[in-house]
Each structure stands twice: as structure tokens, then as C-alpha cells.
C-alpha positions in Angstrom: -183.6 -2.6 -130.4 -187.3 -3.0 -131.2 -187.3 -6.4 -129.4 -184.8 -8.3 -127.3 -184.3 -12.0 -127.1 -183.9 -11.8 -123.3 -187.4 -10.3 -123.1 -188.6 -13.7 -124.1 -185.7 -15.4 -122.4 -186.4 -14.0 -119.0 -190.1 -15.1 -119.2 -189.2 -18.4 -120.6 -186.5 -19.0 -117.9 -189.1 -18.1 -115.2 -191.3 -20.8 -116.7 -188.6 -23.3 -117.4 -186.7 -23.1 -114.1 -189.6 -22.4 -111.8 -192.0 -24.6 -113.6 -194.7 -21.9 -113.6 -197.4 -20.8 -115.8 -197.4 -17.0 -115.5 -201.0 -15.9 -116.0 -202.3 -12.5 -115.3 -204.7 -10.9 -113.0 -208.0 -9.2 -113.7 -207.8 -5.4 -113.9 -208.9 -3.3 -111.0 -212.2 -1.6 -111.6 -210.8 1.9 -111.1 -208.3 1.6 -113.9 -208.5 0.5 -117.6 -205.5 -1.9 -117.8 -204.8 -5.1 -119.7 -204.9 -8.5 -118.2 -201.3 -9.6 -117.9 -200.8 -12.7 -120.1 -204.1 -12.2 -121.9 -202.7 -9.9 -124.5 -203.3 -6.2 -125.1 -206.9 -5.3 -125.3 -208.2 -3.0 -128.0 -208.2 0.7 -127.0 -211.6 2.2 -126.2 -212.7 5.4 -127.9 -211.3 8.1 -125.5 -210.6 11.7 -125.6 -207.1 12.9 -125.9 -205.4 13.2 -122.5 -205.4 16.8 -121.4 -202.2 18.8 -121.7 -200.4 20.5 -119.0 -202.4 23.2 -117.1 -201.0 26.6 -116.5 -197.7 26.4 -114.8 -197.5 22.6 -115.2 -194.6 21.0 -117.0 -195.0 17.7 -118.8 -193.1 15.4 -121.2 -194.4 12.7 -123.6 -192.7 9.3 -124.0 -193.7 7.2 -127.0 -193.5 3.4 -127.0 -195.0 0.9 -129.5 -197.2 -1.1 -127.1 -198.6 -1.2 -123.6 -196.6 -2.6 -120.8 -198.1 -5.9 -119.7 -198.0 -4.6 -116.1 -195.6 -2.9 -113.7 -193.8 -6.1 -112.7 -190.7 -6.4 -114.9 -189.8 -9.7 -113.2 -192.5 -11.5 -115.1 -192.3 -10.8 -118.8 -189.5 -8.2 -119.0 -190.7 -6.7 -122.3 -188.8 -3.5 -121.4 -192.0 -1.4 -121.4 -192.9 -2.9 -118.0 -189.5 -1.8 -116.6 -189.8 1.6 -118.2 -193.0 2.4 -116.2 -191.9 0.5 -113.1 -188.9 2.8 -112.8 -191.2 5.8 -112.6 -193.2 4.5 -109.6 -191.2 1.8 -107.7 -187.8 1.4 -106.1 -185.5 -1.5 -105.4 -182.8 -1.9 -102.7 -180.2 -0.6 -105.2 -179.7 0.2 -108.8 -177.0 0.7 -111.4 -175.9 3.8 -113.3 -174.9 3.7 -117.0 -171.3 3.0 -116.1 -172.2 0.0 -114.0 -171.7 1.7 -110.6 -174.2 0.5 -108.0 -176.0 3.0 -105.8 -178.5 2.6 -103.0 -182.2 3.4 -103.4 -184.3 2.0 -100.6 -181.1 1.0 -98.8 -179.3 3.4 -96.5 -176.0 2.1 -97.8 -174.6 -0.7 -99.8 -173.5 -3.7 -97.6 -169.9 -4.8 -98.2 -167.3 -7.0 -96.5 -165.5 -3.8 -95.6 -168.4 -2.2 -93.7 -169.5 -5.4 -92.0 -172.6 -5.8 -94.1 -171.4 -9.0 -95.7 -170.1 -12.0 -93.8 -168.9 -15.1 -95.7 -168.2 -18.6 -94.6 -165.6 -19.8 -97.1 -165.4 -23.3 -95.5 -169.2 -23.9 -96.0 -169.5 -21.7 -99.0 -172.3 -19.5 -97.5 -172.9 -15.8 -97.1 -175.0 -13.5 -95.0 -175.9 -9.9 -96.2 -177.3 -7.4 -93.8 -179.3 -4.5 -95.3 -180.4 -1.3 -93.6 -183.3 0.6 -95.1 -183.6 4.4 -95.3 -186.2 5.4 -92.6 -187.6 8.3 -94.6 -189.1 6.5 -97.6 -192.9 6.0 -97.6 -195.4 4.5 -99.9 -197.8 7.1 -101.5 -200.4 6.3 -98.8 -198.0 7.4 -96.1 -197.0 3.9 -94.9 -193.2 3.6 -94.3 -191.3 1.2 -96.4 -190.0 -1.6 -94.1 -188.3 -4.9 -93.8 -191.8 -6.5 -93.9 -192.1 -5.3 -97.5 -188.8 -6.9 -98.5 -189.7 -10.3 -96.8 -193.2 -10.2 -98.3 -191.7 -9.7 -101.8 -189.2 -12.5 -101.4 -191.8 -14.9 -100.1 -194.2 -14.1 -102.9 -191.4 -14.5 -105.4 -190.4 -18.0 -104.3 -194.0 -19.3 -104.0 -194.0 -22.6 -106.0 -197.4 -22.0 -107.6 -197.8 -18.2 -107.9 -194.2 -17.0 -107.8 -191.6 -16.4 -110.4 -187.9 -16.8 -111.0 -185.1 -14.3 -111.0 -181.4 -14.6 -111.3 -179.7 -15.7 -108.1 -183.0 -16.4 -106.3 -182.0 -20.2 -106.0 -179.0 -19.1 -104.0 -181.2 -17.5 -101.2 -182.2 -19.7 -98.3 -184.3 -17.1 -96.6 -184.5 -13.5 -95.3 -184.5 -12.8 -91.5 -186.1 -9.7 -90.0 -183.9 -7.9 -87.5 -186.0 -4.8 -87.0 -188.3 -2.6 -88.9 -185.5 -1.3 -91.1 -183.0 -4.1 -90.9 -183.0 -7.6 -92.4 -180.4 -10.3 -93.3 -180.4 -12.3 -96.5 -179.0 -15.8 -96.0 -177.2 -17.3 -99.1 -176.4 -21.0 -99.6 -173.4 -19.9 -101.7 -171.1 -17.0 -102.3 -173.1 -14.8 -104.7 -171.3 -11.9 -106.4 -174.6 -10.4 -107.7 -176.2 -9.8 -104.3 -176.1 -6.0 -104.5 -178.7 -5.6 -107.2 -180.5 -8.9 -106.7 -183.5 -7.0 -105.3 -183.2 -4.0 -107.5 -181.9 -3.1 -111.0 -183.9 -3.3 -114.2 -186.3 -6.1 -113.2 -186.9 -6.1 -109.5 -188.7 -3.8 -107.2 -189.9 -4.1 -103.6 -193.7 -4.5 -103.3 -195.9 -3.2 -100.4 -197.0 -5.9 -98.0 -200.1 -4.0 -96.9 -201.3 -3.2 -100.3 -200.7 -6.2 -102.5 -202.8 -9.3 -101.9 -200.6 -12.2 -100.9 -203.3 -14.6 -101.8 -203.3 -13.5 -105.4 -199.5 -14.2 -105.6 -196.6 -12.5 -107.2 -197.4 -13.5 -110.7 -201.1 -12.5 -110.6 -201.6 -9.8 -108.0 -203.6 -6.7 -109.0 -201.1 -4.3 -107.5 -199.0 -4.9 -110.5 -201.7 -3.2 -112.6 -202.3 -0.3 -110.3 -199.1 0.1 -108.2 -198.7 1.9 -105.0 -195.8 4.2 -105.5 -192.7 5.0 -103.5 -190.9 6.3 -106.6 -190.7 9.8 -108.2 -194.1 9.5 -109.9 -197.7 8.2 -109.3 -199.8 6.5 -111.8 -202.8 8.7 -112.4 -204.5 7.0 -115.4 -204.0 4.1 -117.8 -206.1 4.0 -121.0 -205.1 0.8 -122.7 -203.7 1.2 -126.2 -203.6 5.0 -125.8 -201.6 6.4 -122.9 -200.5 6.2 -119.3 -200.3 9.4 -117.2 -198.0 9.9 -114.3 -197.9 12.8 -111.9 -195.0 13.8 -109.6 -194.9 12.3 -106.2 -195.1 15.1 -103.7 -193.6 13.0 -101.0 -190.7 11.5 -102.9 -187.8 11.1 -100.6 -185.3 13.1 -102.7 -186.4 16.6 -101.7 -187.0 18.9 -104.7 -187.4 16.1 -107.1 -188.8 15.3 -109.5 -188.9 18.7 -111.3 -191.3 17.8 -114.1 -194.9 17.6 -113.0 -196.3 15.1 -115.5 -195.1 12.3 -117.7 -197.4 10.9 -120.4 -196.4 7.6 -122.0 -198.2 7.3 -125.3 -198.8 4.1 -127.2 -197.7 4.7 -130.8 -197.1 1.4 -132.7 -195.9 2.9 -136.0 -192.2 3.9 -135.8 -192.6 6.5 -138.6 -195.3 8.2 -136.5 -193.0 8.3 -133.5 -190.3 9.8 -135.6 -192.6 12.5 -136.9 -193.8 13.3 -133.4 -190.2 13.8 -132.2 -189.4 16.1 -135.2 -192.6 18.1 -134.7 -192.2 18.4 -131.0 -195.2 16.3 -130.2 -193.1 13.7 -128.3 -190.1 14.1 -126.1 -188.6 10.6 -125.9 -188.6 7.5 -128.0 -187.5 4.3 -126.2 -185.0 1.9 -127.7 -184.6 4.0 -130.9 -183.6 1.8 -133.9 -180.5 2.4 -136.0 -182.6 3.5 -139.0 -184.4 6.1 -137.0 -181.2 7.3 -135.4 -179.8 7.8 -138.8 -182.9 9.8 -139.9 -182.9 11.9 -136.8 -179.2 12.7 -136.4 -179.4 16.1 -138.1 -182.7 17.2 -136.8 -182.3 20.4 -134.8 -185.0 19.7 -132.3 -183.8 16.1 -131.5 -180.9 14.9 -129.5 -179.6 11.3 -129.2 -178.5 9.7 -126.0 -176.3 6.6 -126.4 -175.3 4.2 -123.7 -171.6 4.4 -122.7 -171.5 0.6 -122.9 -172.9 -2.1 -125.2 -174.9 -5.1 -124.0 -176.9 -6.7 -126.8 -174.7 -8.9 -129.0 -176.1 -10.4 -132.1 -174.9 -14.0 -132.3 -175.3 -17.4 -134.1 -176.3 -20.3 -131.9 -175.0 -23.5 -133.3 -176.7 -26.8 -132.5 -174.1 -29.4 -131.7 -176.7 -32.2 -131.5 -178.6 -33.7 -134.4 -181.8 -31.8 -135.2 -184.6 -32.9 -132.9 -182.2 -34.3 -130.3 -180.5 -32.8 -127.2 -177.5 -35.2 -126.6 -174.5 -34.4 -128.8 -172.6 -37.3 -127.4 -175.2 -39.7 -128.5 -176.4 -37.9 -131.6 -173.9 -35.4 -132.8 -174.9 -32.8 -135.4 -173.7 -34.1 -138.8 -172.1 -30.7 -139.6 -171.8 -28.4 -136.6 -170.4 -30.9 -134.2 -167.0 -30.5 -135.8 -165.2 -27.5 -134.3 -163.4 -26.9 -137.6 -166.7 -26.2 -139.3 -167.7 -23.8 -136.6 -164.4 -21.9 -137.0 -164.9 -21.9 -140.8 -168.3 -20.3 -140.4 -166.8 -17.6 -138.1 -164.0 -16.9 -140.7 -166.5 -16.6 -143.6 -168.7 -13.9 -142.1 -167.6 -10.3 -142.7 -168.8 -8.7 -139.5 -167.4 -5.2 -140.5 -169.6 -5.3 -143.7 -172.7 -6.3 -141.6 -172.1 -3.4 -139.2 -171.5 -0.8 -141.8 -173.9 -1.7 -144.6 -176.9 -2.9 -142.6 -176.6 -1.3 -139.1 -175.2 2.0 -140.6 -172.1 1.9 -138.5 -174.0 2.0 -135.1 -173.0 -1.6 -134.2 -169.5 -2.7 -133.2 -167.8 -6.0 -133.9 -167.8 -8.3 -130.8 -166.1 -11.6 -130.6 -165.9 -12.5 -126.9 -168.3 -12.3 -123.9 -165.7 -10.4 -122.0 -165.6 -7.1 -123.9 -166.5 -4.5 -121.3 -165.3 -3.3 -117.9 -164.6 -4.6 -115.4 -163.9 -7.8 -117.3 -161.9 -7.4 -120.5 -159.9 -10.3 -121.9 -157.3 -10.1 -124.5 -158.8 -12.3 -127.1 -157.7 -11.4 -130.7 -160.4 -10.5 -133.2 -161.1 -13.4 -135.6 -159.9 -12.5 -139.1 -162.4 -12.5 -142.0 -160.8 -15.0 -144.3 -163.1 -17.0 -146.6 -160.2 -18.7 -148.3 -158.9 -20.0 -145.0 -162.5 -21.1 -144.2 -162.7 -23.1 -147.4 -159.4 -24.8 -146.6 -160.6 -25.7 -143.1 -163.8 -27.2 -144.5 -161.7 -29.3 -146.9 -159.6 -30.4 -143.9 -162.8 -31.4 -142.1 -163.9 -33.7 -145.0 -166.3 -31.3 -146.8 -165.6 -30.7 -150.5 -167.7 -29.9 -153.6 -166.8 -32.8 -155.9 -169.8 -32.5 -158.3 -169.3 -28.8 -158.9 -172.8 -27.6 -157.9 -171.6 -25.0 -155.4 -172.6 -27.0 -152.3 -170.1 -29.2 -150.4 -170.6 -32.8 -149.7 -169.3 -35.1 -147.0 -166.3 -37.0 -148.2 -164.6 -38.4 -145.1 -166.2 -35.9 -142.7 -166.6 -36.5 -139.0 -170.3 -37.1 -138.3 -172.3 -37.1 -141.6 -172.8 -39.9 -144.1 -170.7 -40.0 -147.3 -172.2 -37.8 -149.9 -174.5 -35.8 -147.5 -174.9 -32.2 -148.5 -173.6 -29.3 -146.4 -177.1 -27.9 -146.1 -178.7 -26.3 -143.0 -181.4 -23.9 -141.9 -180.7 -20.4 -140.5 -183.5 -19.1 -138.4 -184.1 -15.6 -137.0 -186.9 -14.0 -135.2 -189.5 -11.7 -136.8 -189.9 -9.1 -134.0 -186.5 -7.4 -134.5 -187.5 -6.3 -138.0 -185.9 -5.6 -141.4 -182.4 -5.0 -140.3 -182.0 -8.5 -138.8 -183.7 -10.0 -141.8 -181.1 -8.3 -144.0 -178.4 -9.6 -141.7 -179.7 -13.1 -142.1 -179.7 -12.8 -145.9 -176.2 -11.5 -146.1 -174.9 -14.2 -143.8 -176.6 -16.8 -146.0 -174.8 -15.3 -149.0 -171.4 -15.2 -147.3 -171.6 -18.8 -146.1 -172.9 -19.8 -149.6 -169.7 -18.5 -151.0 -167.7 -21.1 -149.2 -170.0 -23.9 -150.2 -172.7 -24.0 -147.5 -176.3 -24.0 -148.5 -178.4 -22.2 -145.9 -182.2 -22.2 -146.1 -183.5 -19.0 -144.4 -186.5 -19.0 -142.1 -188.1 -16.2 -140.1 -190.4 -17.1 -137.2 -192.0 -15.6 -134.1 -189.8 -15.4 -131.0 -192.6 -17.0 -129.0 -192.2 -20.1 -131.1 -188.4 -20.1 -131.1 -188.1 -19.7 -127.4 -191.1 -21.5 -126.1 -190.7 -24.4 -123.6 -190.2 -27.9 -124.8 -193.7 -28.9 -123.9 -194.9 -26.1 -126.1 -192.7 -27.2 -129.0 -190.1 -24.5 -128.7 -187.6 -25.3 -131.4 -184.5 -24.5 -129.3 -185.6 -26.4 -126.2 -186.4 -29.4 -128.3 -183.2 -29.0 -130.4 -185.2 -28.7 -133.6 -182.8 -26.3 -135.4 -179.4 -26.0 -137.0 -178.3 -22.3 -136.6 -180.3 -19.6 -135.0 -179.6 -15.8 -135.1 -180.6 -13.6 -132.1 -179.2 -11.1 -129.7 -178.5 -11.4 -126.0 -176.3 -9.9 -123.2 -176.1 -9.2 -119.5 -176.8 -6.0 -117.6 -174.7 -4.8 -114.7 -171.2 -6.0 -113.8 -171.8 -9.7 -112.8 -171.7 -12.0 -115.9 -171.7 -15.2 -113.8 -175.5 -15.9 -114.0 -175.6 -15.0 -117.7 -172.6 -17.3 -118.5 -174.3 -20.1 -116.5 -177.5 -19.8 -118.5 -175.7 -19.8 -121.8 -172.7 -22.1 -121.4 -172.9 -24.3 -118.3 -173.7 -28.0 -119.0 -176.6 -27.9 -116.5 -178.2 -25.3 -118.8 -178.0 -27.7 -121.7 -180.8 -29.8 -120.2 -184.1 -29.0 -122.0 -186.0 -26.2 -120.2 -183.2 -25.5 -117.8 -181.5 -22.6 -119.5 -180.2 -21.3 -122.9 -177.3 -23.6 -123.6 -179.4 -24.7 -126.6 -176.4 -25.7 -128.6 -175.8 -28.4 -126.0 -172.1 -27.5 -125.7 -170.5 -29.5 -122.8 -167.1 -28.6 -121.4 -166.3 -29.9 -117.9 -163.3 -27.5 -117.6 -165.4 -24.5 -118.4 -168.0 -25.7 -115.9 -165.4 -25.9 -113.2 -164.0 -22.4 -113.9 -167.5 -20.9 -113.9 -168.4 -22.6 -110.6 -165.2 -21.2 -109.1 -166.1 -17.7 -110.3 -168.9 -17.4 -107.6 -166.5 -15.6 -105.3 -166.1 -12.0 -104.1 -162.4 -12.0 -104.9 -162.3 -9.8 -108.0 -158.7 -10.7 -108.9 -159.7 -14.4 -108.9 -162.8 -13.7 -110.9 -161.0 -11.7 -113.6 -158.4 -14.6 -114.1 -161.2 -17.2 -114.2 -163.2 -15.3 -116.7 -160.3 -14.8 -119.1 -159.5 -18.6 -118.9 -163.2 -19.1 -119.9 -162.8 -16.6 -122.7 -159.9 -18.6 -124.1 -161.9 -21.9 -124.0 -164.9 -20.2 -125.7 -162.7 -18.8 -128.4 -161.2 -22.2 -129.1 -164.4 -24.2 -129.0 -166.7 -21.7 -130.7 -170.0 -22.9 -129.2 -171.6 -19.6 -130.1 -170.4 -17.2 -132.8 -170.6 -13.5 -131.6 -171.0 -11.0 -134.3 -171.6 -7.4 -133.2 -173.3 -5.3 -130.6 -176.6 -3.6 -131.3 -176.9 0.1 -130.4 -178.6 1.1 -127.1 -179.8 4.6 -127.7 -182.8 6.9 -127.2 -183.8 9.9 -129.2 -185.3 12.8 -127.3 -186.3 16.4 -127.7 -183.7 19.0 -127.3 -185.7 20.6 -124.6 -185.6 17.5 -122.4 -182.4 17.5 -120.4 -180.8 14.8 -118.3 -181.7 11.8 -120.4 -179.0 9.1 -120.3 -179.4 5.8 -122.2 -178.0 2.8 -120.3 -177.6 -0.9 -120.8 -178.1 -1.5 -117.1 -181.7 -0.2 -116.8 -184.4 1.5 -118.8 -184.0 5.2 -119.8 -186.4 6.3 -117.0 -183.8 5.1 -114.4 -183.1 8.8 -113.6 -186.4 10.4 -114.5 -186.4 12.2 -111.1 -183.4 14.1 -112.4 -184.9 15.2 -115.8 -185.4 18.9 -116.5 -186.9 21.0 -119.3 -185.2 23.9 -121.1 
């Protein structure tokens, strides 16, 4: 959990789809903050932040690096969303079970209460939102419709904006009055409820942020004006951020804790020691190894998300290396579905989970594995002998006895070509993923595949095609990384990963270039508010994915946080960052 593919993926998608270069803004003179996009600057020599004064309560959160800013829509490192949740609100958010609840909104608009009007004939939708009239920015200015429209218009600016899921489906936002506005959609969009909220989006103050600087560069993302439970008091780069409770927070009596200090502690062993010794109260995205070490510590508790999100997977390139059209230049090995199925059969997922991830991960074999969309797809059997037989059938056999199969009547390779490929993973995840890569290499070696193992920076793997990104240029065979969707609307995620439109370079993450017109049609039909129809369509898609194996799902990575026993109310979630309910935290 130390790094997530989608952290790079979201930024890359913003660049790819929006065609933007997301550079940062200069820091405000009043606060020592990094320039977004310019990297984390070295920490100056500073005194330790003062502890709580008499009668004042505080907690310490430890994270390995500074957030780039408070705008999680831009780079989505997770650390930006962590601090954004402390100071800013969206229209709505999701709890750990996937239930949506209003924040700035007075209620959730639905078809039943008249807030959603659909035109099935034209395929359009209008959503009317009403804001709570009692929420103000920390300078006393009421939050209004103008703030929502300001945020939307800044977001879609072609030069200084960004891209978020579903923003292409919005034609515009119409102001009705100071607390009411209508979002006009050019399609039926199931994810409308948390499009302007959730883990990445917040509403920004029109009177405080500088529209001329633009969404991707404005200074207010470095020193935000709060309408959330806390106010940013200080940011010393490379050392700490200090937040104090917002005395005018709209939920009366909250937050209870007076001060939250977010400390920058790069070394995981130091963070672990701080938790054990009581010098830290919360570690974000605690890794499996640290969870194992902390599970019996009397002063530490573990909060685990009730659902899983991040699924480790193998991305299989169906086009020849360095190309992006599998119809014209099929991959000599992976274009044959029998080979893809053999790879899936030959990997002992249970062993990977137990031996490397210490039992914290769970085998996952379909995208539809959690509520409300669970499809009855049988778990693939680990059967290396059946995998060998399937490879023989596909024309791959080891006739010279060197342990590596050669093409003898195979589908797309030349006679005698070796079954040799490269397996790449990303360095940022750390040792556990490297061990996983090694074990997968050994397992596939046992059925006659030779895999050359490579570890590279995620910034190289997921860069744009113009920057030489290996996935967008198709310059790979098999890649290993983790991804998944938050919330309860998988349509956008499935589109990015599997729709044929996303197979175009720089247009999504269908980097294996899998093309299936039937799947495309089903996915397009799933953009409906009829849940019965959606469930049926998703399970039809699940069957196609199981038969075609464009991506091999392996197991889910744990989503958990370790925290001090004195800090109560912490609940890890896949749908947001752990600070999603910081206003409800208490201390023993």
C-alpha cells in the first residue's frame, strides 16, 4: 500500500485525456510549501512543532512524504487527499460500506425526490442540487452555487484545467439561486452523486482562489481556505503540517480533537517505532509487513477496510512489442488466448497471498467481486499440468530439452522462436511486489516460459507516449501492478481498462489493446440508472473477461491503517482516505 498504480494513473489520465501539462504554482509567502509538480523541496532547519498546550488535545499522523498540495484531483498521491479531507468538503462522500452521504448538499438528488430528471429518448440527464445554507468558509463567506460553478469552469479549462472521471459527460452547470444549481449531462451518468466529491474532488471558493491562475496552478491549493473540520495553521516542508479545529464547522460540537499534526517520516521502521512508543497516533496505508509486526502490540490497533479495492494484476500485451494494433501486429505469444489461460493456471495465487503477503491479501479473479455487483465466476484452478497441456495444444513445446518452449506450429510466432518474455513491475511498491514478481517468474518457468524480470519507476511505466511511457507505446510484454475502483460505480473504471476506445495510445489504460465489440456494447449500455439492468450487464461482461483473459487478476492488497489505542473512531476505507471521518475522532 506504499504506492498505488492509480496515483500515477489518475495524473496520467488527466494528462492523456485532457492533453494538459499539470505544472504547479509558486508558494504563498506566508507558508512554506512545495511547488506542485516541482518536487518536494528540502526541509529547512526548524524547531520541533510545539505540543498541545494545557487542556488541548492533539494527534499525530505519520506519512512518508509531503502532499504535493491540497488538490487531490491533480496528482492523487493519496497524501493530498488525506489533508484535503481535513479542510475541504465536496457535495457528497462515501462511507466505508459504499453508502453515499451528503456533505455540502442538503440532500442527495434522486429520481424519487425529483432531483434527477432523465430523457431516455435523447439519453440526457439533469441533476438539481440544493446546498446547505449553514456552511461557510473559514473567513465567514457562505458556500454557494457560485463556488460549484467556479470549480467546474476551472476544471474544464482547456489550458489550466484537469480531468476527472465523468467530467466529459457534463455539458454545463446552471445556477438557479444562491443555494441551488442544475448539472446538465449529455448522457445518463450513474456516478453523478459523488462526481463533485469523494476521495478526489472538493469544491473551491470562488472569492479566494484566483481564476486567472487556473485549477491546476492556483495558489489556494497550497494554502486552502477551509470549510471542513480543520484549518491549516502551518506547513513546514519535509517536516510537518499542523491543523487546528475549525470553530465554525457546520456540525456542532465537532471536531472534538483540537489539533492534528501530520509528520513527514520517510522511514517505515521509524513510523513503526513511533506508533509503538506512543509518539504517533496513525500510520496511513500501513503495509502488510508492518501490520504483521504491530498486530500484538498492546498500544496499537489495526483498522481494516470492510471491502477490498486494490487488485494486483498482470497486464498482457496482445500487440507485438513497440506496436499498438494487435490486428496488424499480434503479440507472438500473448495474442493466443490459450497462452493467457495457461499463464493463469500456472500461478499459485494462494501461495503468493500466504507466503509473501502474510495472508492479508485475498485471491481475486473477477472485477465484480464486491457489493453491489458480485458475479458468479468460478475461481480458476491452479493446475500447472493442465497449463502445460494447453501450451502444447497452442503449438509451444520444448523439443530441445533446455526447459524453454519453442514455437512449433504456434499461432503468431515464427517456427523455433523461444517462449521468452519480459515481466516488469514498479519499484515504488517495494519488496513484497518484487518477491511476488520473482515467484511468478519461477512458477511460469516451471511450465516452460522464460521470463526476464525488470523493475522500473512507475513514472516511466505510466508516462505518456510522447514521454516514452512503455505502456502507452506498447513497449512491454507483461506488466505487474495494482488497480481498482472506489465507490459503487465501476463503469468509468471498466471503460478506462477494457473499452476499445481506451486502447488508443494516451486515451486510457487498455494497454494490452484488447478489442471486443460485444464487451464495448454491454459497457455502453451500463450507463443507466436501472440497477437491475446494470447488474445483468456487468455479469455478462464478467463472463467475457473470464473467457478472454485480457488481464489476469491475482489478489487484493490490504487496505488498513495502524493507530494508537487511545485514538478512537478511525475506520479504514477503500472509498476515501482514513481522514474521511476525522471530525468524529475522539481520544481515550
